[in-house]
CHARMM internal coordinates of N, CA and C (Angstrom, degrees):
IC EDIT
DIST 1 N 1 CA 1.4422
DIST 1 CA 1 C 1.5244
ANGL 1 N 1 CA 1 C 111.32
DIST 1 C 2 N 1.3312
ANGL 1 CA 1 C 2 N 116.84
DIHE 1 N 1 CA 1 C 2 N -39.77
DIST 2 N 2 CA 1.4567
ANGL 1 C 2 N 2 CA 119.59
DIHE 1 CA 1 C 2 N 2 CA -177.96
DIST 2 CA 2 C 1.5236
ANGL 2 N 2 CA 2 C 112.10
DIHE 1 C 2 N 2 CA 2 C -74.62
DIST 2 C 3 N 1.3186
ANGL 2 CA 2 C 3 N 118.18
DIHE 2 N 2 CA 2 C 3 N -19.03
DIST 3 N 3 CA 1.4498
ANGL 2 C 3 N 3 CA 121.35
DIHE 2 CA 2 C 3 N 3 CA 179.87
DIST 3 CA 3 C 1.5149
ANGL 3 N 3 CA 3 C 113.74
DIHE 2 C 3 N 3 CA 3 C -81.72
DIST 3 C 4 N 1.3167
ANGL 3 CA 3 C 4 N 118.46
DIHE 3 N 3 CA 3 C 4 N -5.04
DIST 4 N 4 CA 1.4614
ANGL 3 C 4 N 4 CA 121.76
DIHE 3 CA 3 C 4 N 4 CA -178.74
DIST 4 CA 4 C 1.5192
ANGL 4 N 4 CA 4 C 110.18
DIHE 3 C 4 N 4 CA 4 C -71.60
DIST 4 C 5 N 1.3288
ANGL 4 CA 4 C 5 N 117.37
DIHE 4 N 4 CA 4 C 5 N 124.83
DIST 5 N 5 CA 1.4569
ANGL 4 C 5 N 5 CA 121.46
DIHE 4 CA 4 C 5 N 5 CA -175.96
DIST 5 CA 5 C 1.5231
ANGL 5 N 5 CA 5 C 112.63
DIHE 4 C 5 N 5 CA 5 C -112.34
DIST 5 C 6 N 1.2879
ANGL 5 CA 5 C 6 N 118.19
DIHE 5 N 5 CA 5 C 6 N 15.25
DIST 6 N 6 CA 1.4565
ANGL 5 C 6 N 6 CA 119.97
DIHE 5 CA 5 C 6 N 6 CA 177.81
DIST 6 CA 6 C 1.5134
ANGL 6 N 6 CA 6 C 112.09
DIHE 5 C 6 N 6 CA 6 C 81.27
DIST 6 C 7 N 1.3110
ANGL 6 CA 6 C 7 N 116.02
DIHE 6 N 6 CA 6 C 7 N -166.11
DIST 7 N 7 CA 1.4500
ANGL 6 C 7 N 7 CA 120.97
DIHE 6 CA 6 C 7 N 7 CA -175.92
DIST 7 CA 7 C 1.5180
ANGL 7 N 7 CA 7 C 113.45
DIHE 6 C 7 N 7 CA 7 C -75.21
DIST 7 C 8 N 1.3235
ANGL 7 CA 7 C 8 N 117.44
DIHE 7 N 7 CA 7 C 8 N -29.37
DIST 8 N 8 CA 1.4545
ANGL 7 C 8 N 8 CA 119.59
DIHE 7 CA 7 C 8 N 8 CA -176.15
DIST 8 CA 8 C 1.5211
ANGL 8 N 8 CA 8 C 112.38
DIHE 7 C 8 N 8 CA 8 C -85.52
DIST 8 C 9 N 1.3172
ANGL 8 CA 8 C 9 N 118.43
DIHE 8 N 8 CA 8 C 9 N -24.12
DIST 9 N 9 CA 1.4524
ANGL 8 C 9 N 9 CA 121.49
DIHE 8 CA 8 C 9 N 9 CA -177.87
DIST 9 CA 9 C 1.5126
ANGL 9 N 9 CA 9 C 113.59
DIHE 8 C 9 N 9 CA 9 C 75.33
DIST 9 C 10 N 1.3286
ANGL 9 CA 9 C 10 N 117.17
DIHE 9 N 9 CA 9 C 10 N 7.66
DIST 10 N 10 CA 1.4565
ANGL 9 C 10 N 10 CA 120.52
DIHE 9 CA 9 C 10 N 10 CA -177.66
DIST 10 CA 10 C 1.5204
ANGL 10 N 10 CA 10 C 110.39
DIHE 9 C 10 N 10 CA 10 C -87.24
DIST 10 C 11 N 1.3080
ANGL 10 CA 10 C 11 N 114.79
DIHE 10 N 10 CA 10 C 11 N 141.89
DIST 11 N 11 CA 1.4627
ANGL 10 C 11 N 11 CA 120.33
DIHE 10 CA 10 C 11 N 11 CA 175.75
DIST 11 CA 11 C 1.5205
ANGL 11 N 11 CA 11 C 109.37
DIHE 10 C 11 N 11 CA 11 C -78.50
DIST 11 C 12 N 1.3007
ANGL 11 CA 11 C 12 N 116.81
DIHE 11 N 11 CA 11 C 12 N 169.11
DIST 12 N 12 CA 1.4595
ANGL 11 C 12 N 12 CA 121.18
DIHE 11 CA 11 C 12 N 12 CA 176.77
DIST 12 CA 12 C 1.5139
ANGL 12 N 12 CA 12 C 110.99
DIHE 11 C 12 N 12 CA 12 C -73.82
DIST 12 C 13 N 1.3336
ANGL 12 CA 12 C 13 N 117.08
DIHE 12 N 12 CA 12 C 13 N 170.66
DIST 13 N 13 CA 1.4693
ANGL 12 C 13 N 13 CA 119.09
DIHE 12 CA 12 C 13 N 13 CA 179.47
DIST 13 CA 13 C 1.5256
ANGL 13 N 13 CA 13 C 111.22
DIHE 12 C 13 N 13 CA 13 C -65.87
DIST 13 C 14 N 1.3106
ANGL 13 CA 13 C 14 N 116.21
DIHE 13 N 13 CA 13 C 14 N 137.79
DIST 14 N 14 CA 1.4623
ANGL 13 C 14 N 14 CA 121.58
DIHE 13 CA 13 C 14 N 14 CA 178.63
DIST 14 CA 14 C 1.5151
ANGL 14 N 14 CA 14 C 111.31
DIHE 13 C 14 N 14 CA 14 C -82.11
DIST 14 C 15 N 1.3177
ANGL 14 CA 14 C 15 N 115.21
DIHE 14 N 14 CA 14 C 15 N -178.44
DIST 15 N 15 CA 1.4621
ANGL 14 C 15 N 15 CA 119.88
DIHE 14 CA 14 C 15 N 15 CA -178.42
DIST 15 CA 15 C 1.5217
ANGL 15 N 15 CA 15 C 111.61
DIHE 14 C 15 N 15 CA 15 C -66.46
DIST 15 C 16 N 1.3195
ANGL 15 CA 15 C 16 N 117.93
DIHE 15 N 15 CA 15 C 16 N -34.67
DIST 16 N 16 CA 1.4595
ANGL 15 C 16 N 16 CA 120.62
DIHE 15 CA 15 C 16 N 16 CA 179.07
DIST 16 CA 16 C 1.5216
ANGL 16 N 16 CA 16 C 111.89
DIHE 15 C 16 N 16 CA 16 C -65.25
DIST 16 C 17 N 1.3342
ANGL 16 CA 16 C 17 N 116.55
DIHE 16 N 16 CA 16 C 17 N -42.34
DIST 17 N 17 CA 1.4617
ANGL 16 C 17 N 17 CA 120.45
DIHE 16 CA 16 C 17 N 17 CA 177.87
DIST 17 CA 17 C 1.5225
ANGL 17 N 17 CA 17 C 111.36
DIHE 16 C 17 N 17 CA 17 C -66.77
DIST 17 C 18 N 1.3012
ANGL 17 CA 17 C 18 N 116.92
DIHE 17 N 17 CA 17 C 18 N -40.10
DIST 18 N 18 CA 1.4634
ANGL 17 C 18 N 18 CA 120.35
DIHE 17 CA 17 C 18 N 18 CA 178.21
DIST 18 CA 18 C 1.5200
ANGL 18 N 18 CA 18 C 111.29
DIHE 17 C 18 N 18 CA 18 C -66.40
DIST 18 C 19 N 1.3261
ANGL 18 CA 18 C 19 N 116.70
DIHE 18 N 18 CA 18 C 19 N -35.21
DIST 19 N 19 CA 1.4624
ANGL 18 C 19 N 19 CA 120.99
DIHE 18 CA 18 C 19 N 19 CA 175.82
DIST 19 CA 19 C 1.5308
ANGL 19 N 19 CA 19 C 110.39
DIHE 18 C 19 N 19 CA 19 C -62.52
DIST 19 C 20 N 1.3207
ANGL 19 CA 19 C 20 N 116.95
DIHE 19 N 19 CA 19 C 20 N -44.97
DIST 20 N 20 CA 1.4640
ANGL 19 C 20 N 20 CA 120.21
DIHE 19 CA 19 C 20 N 20 CA 179.26
DIST 20 CA 20 C 1.5251
ANGL 20 N 20 CA 20 C 111.66
DIHE 19 C 20 N 20 CA 20 C -64.66
DIST 20 C 21 N 1.3248
ANGL 20 CA 20 C 21 N 117.78
DIHE 20 N 20 CA 20 C 21 N -39.59
DIST 21 N 21 CA 1.4627
ANGL 20 C 21 N 21 CA 121.02
DIHE 20 CA 20 C 21 N 21 CA 177.04
DIST 21 CA 21 C 1.5260
ANGL 21 N 21 CA 21 C 110.91
DIHE 20 C 21 N 21 CA 21 C -62.79
DIST 21 C 22 N 1.3307
ANGL 21 CA 21 C 22 N 116.92
DIHE 21 N 21 CA 21 C 22 N -40.13
DIST 22 N 22 CA 1.4632
ANGL 21 C 22 N 22 CA 120.88
DIHE 21 CA 21 C 22 N 22 CA 179.45
DIST 22 CA 22 C 1.5248
ANGL 22 N 22 CA 22 C 111.22
DIHE 21 C 22 N 22 CA 22 C -65.97
DIST 22 C 23 N 1.3253
ANGL 22 CA 22 C 23 N 116.54
DIHE 22 N 22 CA 22 C 23 N -42.16
DIST 23 N 23 CA 1.4657
ANGL 22 C 23 N 23 CA 120.28
DIHE 22 CA 22 C 23 N 23 CA 178.13
DIST 23 CA 23 C 1.5271
ANGL 23 N 23 CA 23 C 109.83
DIHE 22 C 23 N 23 CA 23 C -64.37
DIST 23 C 24 N 1.3289
ANGL 23 CA 23 C 24 N 116.61
DIHE 23 N 23 CA 23 C 24 N -40.32
DIST 24 N 24 CA 1.4689
ANGL 23 C 24 N 24 CA 120.01
DIHE 23 CA 23 C 24 N 24 CA 178.20
DIST 24 CA 24 C 1.5281
ANGL 24 N 24 CA 24 C 110.73
DIHE 23 C 24 N 24 CA 24 C -62.89
DIST 24 C 25 N 1.3354
ANGL 24 CA 24 C 25 N 117.55
DIHE 24 N 24 CA 24 C 25 N -38.98
DIST 25 N 25 CA 1.4579
ANGL 24 C 25 N 25 CA 120.91
DIHE 24 CA 24 C 25 N 25 CA 177.82
DIST 25 CA 25 C 1.5199
ANGL 25 N 25 CA 25 C 111.20
DIHE 24 C 25 N 25 CA 25 C -62.69
DIST 25 C 26 N 1.3228
ANGL 25 CA 25 C 26 N 116.84
DIHE 25 N 25 CA 25 C 26 N -41.46
DIST 26 N 26 CA 1.4680
ANGL 25 C 26 N 26 CA 120.83
DIHE 25 CA 25 C 26 N 26 CA 177.91
DIST 26 CA 26 C 1.5291
ANGL 26 N 26 CA 26 C 110.15
DIHE 25 C 26 N 26 CA 26 C -62.53
DIST 26 C 27 N 1.3147
ANGL 26 CA 26 C 27 N 116.93
DIHE 26 N 26 CA 26 C 27 N -46.82
DIST 27 N 27 CA 1.4641
ANGL 26 C 27 N 27 CA 120.89
DIHE 26 CA 26 C 27 N 27 CA -177.70
DIST 27 CA 27 C 1.5195
ANGL 27 N 27 CA 27 C 111.27
DIHE 26 C 27 N 27 CA 27 C -62.30
DIST 27 C 28 N 1.3257
ANGL 27 CA 27 C 28 N 116.86
DIHE 27 N 27 CA 27 C 28 N -48.34
DIST 28 N 28 CA 1.4623
ANGL 27 C 28 N 28 CA 120.47
DIHE 27 CA 27 C 28 N 28 CA -178.67
DIST 28 CA 28 C 1.5242
ANGL 28 N 28 CA 28 C 110.85
DIHE 27 C 28 N 28 CA 28 C -65.00
DIST 28 C 29 N 1.3252
ANGL 28 CA 28 C 29 N 117.31
DIHE 28 N 28 CA 28 C 29 N -40.88
DIST 29 N 29 CA 1.4598
ANGL 28 C 29 N 29 CA 120.26
DIHE 28 CA 28 C 29 N 29 CA 179.22
DIST 29 CA 29 C 1.5212
ANGL 29 N 29 CA 29 C 111.57
DIHE 28 C 29 N 29 CA 29 C -63.50
DIST 29 C 30 N 1.3357
ANGL 29 CA 29 C 30 N 116.38
DIHE 29 N 29 CA 29 C 30 N -41.78
DIST 30 N 30 CA 1.4613
ANGL 29 C 30 N 30 CA 119.25
DIHE 29 CA 29 C 30 N 30 CA 179.74
DIST 30 CA 30 C 1.5251
ANGL 30 N 30 CA 30 C 111.83
DIHE 29 C 30 N 30 CA 30 C -70.09
DIST 30 C 31 N 1.3283
ANGL 30 CA 30 C 31 N 117.49
DIHE 30 N 30 CA 30 C 31 N -31.90
DIST 31 N 31 CA 1.4586
ANGL 30 C 31 N 31 CA 119.59
DIHE 30 CA 30 C 31 N 31 CA 175.50
DIST 31 CA 31 C 1.5305
ANGL 31 N 31 CA 31 C 111.01
DIHE 30 C 31 N 31 CA 31 C -66.26
DIST 31 C 32 N 1.3265
ANGL 31 CA 31 C 32 N 116.54
DIHE 31 N 31 CA 31 C 32 N -41.43
DIST 32 N 32 CA 1.4622
ANGL 31 C 32 N 32 CA 120.10
DIHE 31 CA 31 C 32 N 32 CA -177.74
DIST 32 CA 32 C 1.5194
ANGL 32 N 32 CA 32 C 113.05
DIHE 31 C 32 N 32 CA 32 C -77.56
DIST 32 C 33 N 1.3300
ANGL 32 CA 32 C 33 N 117.42
DIHE 32 N 32 CA 32 C 33 N -24.90
DIST 33 N 33 CA 1.4643
ANGL 32 C 33 N 33 CA 119.53
DIHE 32 CA 32 C 33 N 33 CA -176.24
DIST 33 CA 33 C 1.5321
ANGL 33 N 33 CA 33 C 110.79
DIHE 32 C 33 N 33 CA 33 C -67.74
DIST 33 C 34 N 1.3239
ANGL 33 CA 33 C 34 N 117.35
DIHE 33 N 33 CA 33 C 34 N -22.50
DIST 34 N 34 CA 1.4544
ANGL 33 C 34 N 34 CA 120.52
DIHE 33 CA 33 C 34 N 34 CA 179.71
DIST 34 CA 34 C 1.5192
ANGL 34 N 34 CA 34 C 114.08
DIHE 33 C 34 N 34 CA 34 C -80.80
DIST 34 C 35 N 1.3080
ANGL 34 CA 34 C 35 N 117.88
DIHE 34 N 34 CA 34 C 35 N -7.33
DIST 35 N 35 CA 1.4596
ANGL 34 C 35 N 35 CA 121.36
DIHE 34 CA 34 C 35 N 35 CA -179.09
DIST 35 CA 35 C 1.5290
ANGL 35 N 35 CA 35 C 110.50
DIHE 34 C 35 N 35 CA 35 C -81.68
DIST 35 C 36 N 1.3129
ANGL 35 CA 35 C 36 N 115.55
DIHE 35 N 35 CA 35 C 36 N 158.09
DIST 36 N 36 CA 1.4628
ANGL 35 C 36 N 36 CA 121.19
DIHE 35 CA 35 C 36 N 36 CA 177.88
DIST 36 CA 36 C 1.5278
ANGL 36 N 36 CA 36 C 108.28
DIHE 35 C 36 N 36 CA 36 C -82.23
DIST 36 C 37 N 1.3367
ANGL 36 CA 36 C 37 N 115.98
DIHE 36 N 36 CA 36 C 37 N 103.42
DIST 37 N 37 CA 1.4649
ANGL 36 C 37 N 37 CA 122.00
DIHE 36 CA 36 C 37 N 37 CA -175.37
DIST 37 CA 37 C 1.5216
ANGL 37 N 37 CA 37 C 109.41
DIHE 36 C 37 N 37 CA 37 C -133.97
DIST 37 C 38 N 1.3107
ANGL 37 CA 37 C 38 N 114.53
DIHE 37 N 37 CA 37 C 38 N 175.52
DIST 38 N 38 CA 1.4640
ANGL 37 C 38 N 38 CA 120.47
DIHE 37 CA 37 C 38 N 38 CA 174.76
DIST 38 CA 38 C 1.5266
ANGL 38 N 38 CA 38 C 109.50
DIHE 37 C 38 N 38 CA 38 C -67.04
DIST 38 C 39 N 1.3161
ANGL 38 CA 38 C 39 N 115.39
DIHE 38 N 38 CA 38 C 39 N 160.85
DIST 39 N 39 CA 1.4631
ANGL 38 C 39 N 39 CA 120.59
DIHE 38 CA 38 C 39 N 39 CA -177.34
DIST 39 CA 39 C 1.5304
ANGL 39 N 39 CA 39 C 111.47
DIHE 38 C 39 N 39 CA 39 C -62.11
DIST 39 C 40 N 1.3400
ANGL 39 CA 39 C 40 N 117.47
DIHE 39 N 39 CA 39 C 40 N -38.29
DIST 40 N 40 CA 1.4627
ANGL 39 C 40 N 40 CA 119.43
DIHE 39 CA 39 C 40 N 40 CA -178.62
DIST 40 CA 40 C 1.5288
ANGL 40 N 40 CA 40 C 110.99
DIHE 39 C 40 N 40 CA 40 C -67.66
DIST 40 C 41 N 1.3441
ANGL 40 CA 40 C 41 N 117.32
DIHE 40 N 40 CA 40 C 41 N -33.58
DIST 41 N 41 CA 1.4587
ANGL 40 C 41 N 41 CA 120.29
DIHE 40 CA 40 C 41 N 41 CA 179.24
DIST 41 CA 41 C 1.5272
ANGL 41 N 41 CA 41 C 110.93
DIHE 40 C 41 N 41 CA 41 C -71.79
DIST 41 C 42 N 1.3157
ANGL 41 CA 41 C 42 N 116.48
DIHE 41 N 41 CA 41 C 42 N -38.03
DIST 42 N 42 CA 1.4626
ANGL 41 C 42 N 42 CA 120.29
DIHE 41 CA 41 C 42 N 42 CA 175.96
DIST 42 CA 42 C 1.5204
ANGL 42 N 42 CA 42 C 110.46
DIHE 41 C 42 N 42 CA 42 C -64.97
DIST 42 C 43 N 1.3313
ANGL 42 CA 42 C 43 N 116.70
DIHE 42 N 42 CA 42 C 43 N -40.30
DIST 43 N 43 CA 1.4682
ANGL 42 C 43 N 43 CA 120.43
DIHE 42 CA 42 C 43 N 43 CA 177.35
DIST 43 CA 43 C 1.5296
ANGL 43 N 43 CA 43 C 110.61
DIHE 42 C 43 N 43 CA 43 C -64.85
DIST 43 C 44 N 1.3318
ANGL 43 CA 43 C 44 N 117.22
DIHE 43 N 43 CA 43 C 44 N -39.21
DIST 44 N 44 CA 1.4630
ANGL 43 C 44 N 44 CA 120.29
DIHE 43 CA 43 C 44 N 44 CA 178.40
DIST 44 CA 44 C 1.5324
ANGL 44 N 44 CA 44 C 110.79
DIHE 43 C 44 N 44 CA 44 C -64.30
DIST 44 C 45 N 1.3248
ANGL 44 CA 44 C 45 N 117.42
DIHE 44 N 44 CA 44 C 45 N -38.06
DIST 45 N 45 CA 1.4640
ANGL 44 C 45 N 45 CA 121.15
DIHE 44 CA 44 C 45 N 45 CA 176.60
DIST 45 CA 45 C 1.5247
ANGL 45 N 45 CA 45 C 111.09
DIHE 44 C 45 N 45 CA 45 C -66.13
DIST 45 C 46 N 1.3223
ANGL 45 CA 45 C 46 N 116.74
DIHE 45 N 45 CA 45 C 46 N -39.51
DIST 46 N 46 CA 1.4676
ANGL 45 C 46 N 46 CA 120.14
DIHE 45 CA 45 C 46 N 46 CA 178.27
DIST 46 CA 46 C 1.5262
ANGL 46 N 46 CA 46 C 110.82
DIHE 45 C 46 N 46 CA 46 C -64.83
DIST 46 C 47 N 1.3266
ANGL 46 CA 46 C 47 N 116.00
DIHE 46 N 46 CA 46 C 47 N -41.92
DIST 47 N 47 CA 1.4760
ANGL 46 C 47 N 47 CA 120.05
DIHE 46 CA 46 C 47 N 47 CA 177.51
DIST 47 CA 47 C 1.5212
ANGL 47 N 47 CA 47 C 109.92
DIHE 46 C 47 N 47 CA 47 C -63.72
DIST 47 C 48 N 1.3257
ANGL 47 CA 47 C 48 N 117.18
DIHE 47 N 47 CA 47 C 48 N -40.85
DIST 48 N 48 CA 1.4601
ANGL 47 C 48 N 48 CA 120.91
DIHE 47 CA 47 C 48 N 48 CA 177.86
DIST 48 CA 48 C 1.5165
ANGL 48 N 48 CA 48 C 112.27
DIHE 47 C 48 N 48 CA 48 C -63.42
DIST 48 C 49 N 1.3231
ANGL 48 CA 48 C 49 N 116.64
DIHE 48 N 48 CA 48 C 49 N -40.61
DIST 49 N 49 CA 1.4678
ANGL 48 C 49 N 49 CA 120.30
DIHE 48 CA 48 C 49 N 49 CA 179.29
DIST 49 CA 49 C 1.5228
ANGL 49 N 49 CA 49 C 111.08
DIHE 48 C 49 N 49 CA 49 C -66.71
DIST 49 C 50 N 1.3243
ANGL 49 CA 49 C 50 N 116.85
DIHE 49 N 49 CA 49 C 50 N -43.64
DIST 50 N 50 CA 1.4674
ANGL 49 C 50 N 50 CA 120.02
DIHE 49 CA 49 C 50 N 50 CA 179.44
DIST 50 CA 50 C 1.5317
ANGL 50 N 50 CA 50 C 110.52
DIHE 49 C 50 N 50 CA 50 C -66.98
DIST 50 C 51 N 1.3282
ANGL 50 CA 50 C 51 N 116.62
DIHE 50 N 50 CA 50 C 51 N -43.95
DIST 51 N 51 CA 1.4665
ANGL 50 C 51 N 51 CA 120.01
DIHE 50 CA 50 C 51 N 51 CA 178.59
DIST 51 CA 51 C 1.5168
ANGL 51 N 51 CA 51 C 111.86
DIHE 50 C 51 N 51 CA 51 C -63.33
DIST 51 C 52 N 1.3178
ANGL 51 CA 51 C 52 N 116.59
DIHE 51 N 51 CA 51 C 52 N -41.20
DIST 52 N 52 CA 1.4596
ANGL 51 C 52 N 52 CA 119.66
DIHE 51 CA 51 C 52 N 52 CA 177.47
DIST 52 CA 52 C 1.5199
ANGL 52 N 52 CA 52 C 112.08
DIHE 51 C 52 N 52 CA 52 C -64.97
DIST 52 C 53 N 1.3311
ANGL 52 CA 52 C 53 N 116.85
DIHE 52 N 52 CA 52 C 53 N -38.73
DIST 53 N 53 CA 1.4629
ANGL 52 C 53 N 53 CA 120.29
DIHE 52 CA 52 C 53 N 53 CA 178.55
DIST 53 CA 53 C 1.5311
ANGL 53 N 53 CA 53 C 111.03
DIHE 52 C 53 N 53 CA 53 C -65.71
DIST 53 C 54 N 1.3304
ANGL 53 CA 53 C 54 N 116.04
DIHE 53 N 53 CA 53 C 54 N -42.20
DIST 54 N 54 CA 1.4671
ANGL 53 C 54 N 54 CA 118.82
DIHE 53 CA 53 C 54 N 54 CA 176.82
DIST 54 CA 54 C 1.5199
ANGL 54 N 54 CA 54 C 111.34
DIHE 53 C 54 N 54 CA 54 C -64.38
DIST 54 C 55 N 1.3266
ANGL 54 CA 54 C 55 N 116.18
DIHE 54 N 54 CA 54 C 55 N -41.05
DIST 55 N 55 CA 1.4628
ANGL 54 C 55 N 55 CA 120.21
DIHE 54 CA 54 C 55 N 55 CA 177.05
DIST 55 CA 55 C 1.5149
ANGL 55 N 55 CA 55 C 112.05
DIHE 54 C 55 N 55 CA 55 C -64.10
DIST 55 C 56 N 1.3325
ANGL 55 CA 55 C 56 N 116.98
DIHE 55 N 55 CA 55 C 56 N -40.00
DIST 56 N 56 CA 1.4583
ANGL 55 C 56 N 56 CA 120.20
DIHE 55 CA 55 C 56 N 56 CA 178.41
DIST 56 CA 56 C 1.5280
ANGL 56 N 56 CA 56 C 111.13
DIHE 55 C 56 N 56 CA 56 C -63.85
DIST 56 C 57 N 1.3209
ANGL 56 CA 56 C 57 N 116.82
DIHE 56 N 56 CA 56 C 57 N -40.39
DIST 57 N 57 CA 1.4711
ANGL 56 C 57 N 57 CA 119.94
DIHE 56 CA 56 C 57 N 57 CA 177.27
DIST 57 CA 57 C 1.5256
ANGL 57 N 57 CA 57 C 110.92
DIHE 56 C 57 N 57 CA 57 C -64.00
DIST 57 C 58 N 1.3221
ANGL 57 CA 57 C 58 N 116.11
DIHE 57 N 57 CA 57 C 58 N -47.14
DIST 58 N 58 CA 1.4728
ANGL 57 C 58 N 58 CA 120.33
DIHE 57 CA 57 C 58 N 58 CA -177.69
DIST 58 CA 58 C 1.5295
ANGL 58 N 58 CA 58 C 111.23
DIHE 57 C 58 N 58 CA 58 C -65.55
DIST 58 C 59 N 1.3368
ANGL 58 CA 58 C 59 N 117.01
DIHE 58 N 58 CA 58 C 59 N -52.08
DIST 59 N 59 CA 1.4557
ANGL 58 C 59 N 59 CA 119.53
DIHE 58 CA 58 C 59 N 59 CA -176.49
DIST 59 CA 59 C 1.5234
ANGL 59 N 59 CA 59 C 111.58
DIHE 58 C 59 N 59 CA 59 C -71.76
DIST 59 C 60 N 1.3332
ANGL 59 CA 59 C 60 N 117.24
DIHE 59 N 59 CA 59 C 60 N -29.68
DIST 60 N 60 CA 1.4597
ANGL 59 C 60 N 60 CA 119.71
DIHE 59 CA 59 C 60 N 60 CA 174.19
DIST 60 CA 60 C 1.5168
ANGL 60 N 60 CA 60 C 111.33
DIHE 59 C 60 N 60 CA 60 C -64.41
DIST 60 C 61 N 1.3143
ANGL 60 CA 60 C 61 N 116.26
DIHE 60 N 60 CA 60 C 61 N -43.57
DIST 61 N 61 CA 1.4594
ANGL 60 C 61 N 61 CA 121.20
DIHE 60 CA 60 C 61 N 61 CA 177.75
DIST 61 CA 61 C 1.5260
ANGL 61 N 61 CA 61 C 110.72
DIHE 60 C 61 N 61 CA 61 C -62.64
DIST 61 C 62 N 1.3383
ANGL 61 CA 61 C 62 N 116.04
DIHE 61 N 61 CA 61 C 62 N -44.65
DIST 62 N 62 CA 1.4691
ANGL 61 C 62 N 62 CA 119.92
DIHE 61 CA 61 C 62 N 62 CA 179.72
DIST 62 CA 62 C 1.5281
ANGL 62 N 62 CA 62 C 110.94
DIHE 61 C 62 N 62 CA 62 C -66.30
DIST 62 C 63 N 1.3347
ANGL 62 CA 62 C 63 N 117.44
DIHE 62 N 62 CA 62 C 63 N -36.83
DIST 63 N 63 CA 1.4579
ANGL 62 C 63 N 63 CA 121.51
DIHE 62 CA 62 C 63 N 63 CA 178.80
DIST 63 CA 63 C 1.5265
ANGL 63 N 63 CA 63 C 110.69
DIHE 62 C 63 N 63 CA 63 C -64.30
DIST 63 C 64 N 1.3205
ANGL 63 CA 63 C 64 N 116.83
DIHE 63 N 63 CA 63 C 64 N -45.48
DIST 64 N 64 CA 1.4677
ANGL 63 C 64 N 64 CA 120.86
DIHE 63 CA 63 C 64 N 64 CA 179.50
DIST 64 CA 64 C 1.5221
ANGL 64 N 64 CA 64 C 110.12
DIHE 63 C 64 N 64 CA 64 C -63.63
DIST 64 C 65 N 1.3216
ANGL 64 CA 64 C 65 N 116.62
DIHE 64 N 64 CA 64 C 65 N -42.42
DIST 65 N 65 CA 1.4720
ANGL 64 C 65 N 65 CA 119.53
DIHE 64 CA 64 C 65 N 65 CA 179.42
DIST 65 CA 65 C 1.5147
ANGL 65 N 65 CA 65 C 111.59
DIHE 64 C 65 N 65 CA 65 C -66.62
DIST 65 C 66 N 1.3268
ANGL 65 CA 65 C 66 N 117.98
DIHE 65 N 65 CA 65 C 66 N -38.04
DIST 66 N 66 CA 1.4584
ANGL 65 C 66 N 66 CA 119.80
DIHE 65 CA 65 C 66 N 66 CA 179.55
DIST 66 CA 66 C 1.5296
ANGL 66 N 66 CA 66 C 111.11
DIHE 65 C 66 N 66 CA 66 C -68.83
DIST 66 C 67 N 1.3297
ANGL 66 CA 66 C 67 N 117.57
DIHE 66 N 66 CA 66 C 67 N -32.12
DIST 67 N 67 CA 1.4613
ANGL 66 C 67 N 67 CA 120.79
DIHE 66 CA 66 C 67 N 67 CA 176.82
DIST 67 CA 67 C 1.5229
ANGL 67 N 67 CA 67 C 110.33
DIHE 66 C 67 N 67 CA 67 C -72.04
DIST 67 C 68 N 1.3185
ANGL 67 CA 67 C 68 N 117.63
DIHE 67 N 67 CA 67 C 68 N -32.51
DIST 68 N 68 CA 1.4567
ANGL 67 C 68 N 68 CA 120.95
DIHE 67 CA 67 C 68 N 68 CA 178.67
DIST 68 CA 68 C 1.5124
ANGL 68 N 68 CA 68 C 112.12
DIHE 67 C 68 N 68 CA 68 C -68.89
DIST 68 C 69 N 1.3325
ANGL 68 CA 68 C 69 N 116.96
DIHE 68 N 68 CA 68 C 69 N -33.56
DIST 69 N 69 CA 1.4647
ANGL 68 C 69 N 69 CA 121.26
DIHE 68 CA 68 C 69 N 69 CA 179.77
DIST 69 CA 69 C 1.5150
ANGL 69 N 69 CA 69 C 111.76
DIHE 68 C 69 N 69 CA 69 C -77.82
DIST 69 C 70 N 1.3263
ANGL 69 CA 69 C 70 N 118.36
DIHE 69 N 69 CA 69 C 70 N -20.48
DIST 70 N 70 CA 1.4581
ANGL 69 C 70 N 70 CA 121.95
DIHE 69 CA 69 C 70 N 70 CA -175.14
DIST 70 CA 70 C 1.5354
ANGL 70 N 70 CA 70 C 111.73
DIHE 69 C 70 N 70 CA 70 C -75.17
DIST 70 C 71 N 1.3266
ANGL 70 CA 70 C 71 N 116.42
DIHE 70 N 70 CA 70 C 71 N -22.59
DIST 71 N 71 CA 1.4651
ANGL 70 C 71 N 71 CA 118.32
DIHE 70 CA 70 C 71 N 71 CA -177.70
DIST 71 CA 71 C 1.4633
ANGL 71 N 71 CA 71 C 112.42
DIHE 70 C 71 N 71 CA 71 C -77.35
END
COOR INIT
IC SEED 1 N 1 CA 1 C
IC BUILD
């Protein structure tokens, strides 16, 4: 039952892909935070940047650890 991968047969995103998505979120959030926007939009960009940074730290750590176990 756990081996069922659906119709596409594709696995979920790995730690490396999640790390790249988190870094992209940080970059995009920091690019948008410099624009002249409403206060709520600036706050949303700040939350996105902080969340992306935390995700990058977590998934980066998991990626490095998973590469260490593969050898």
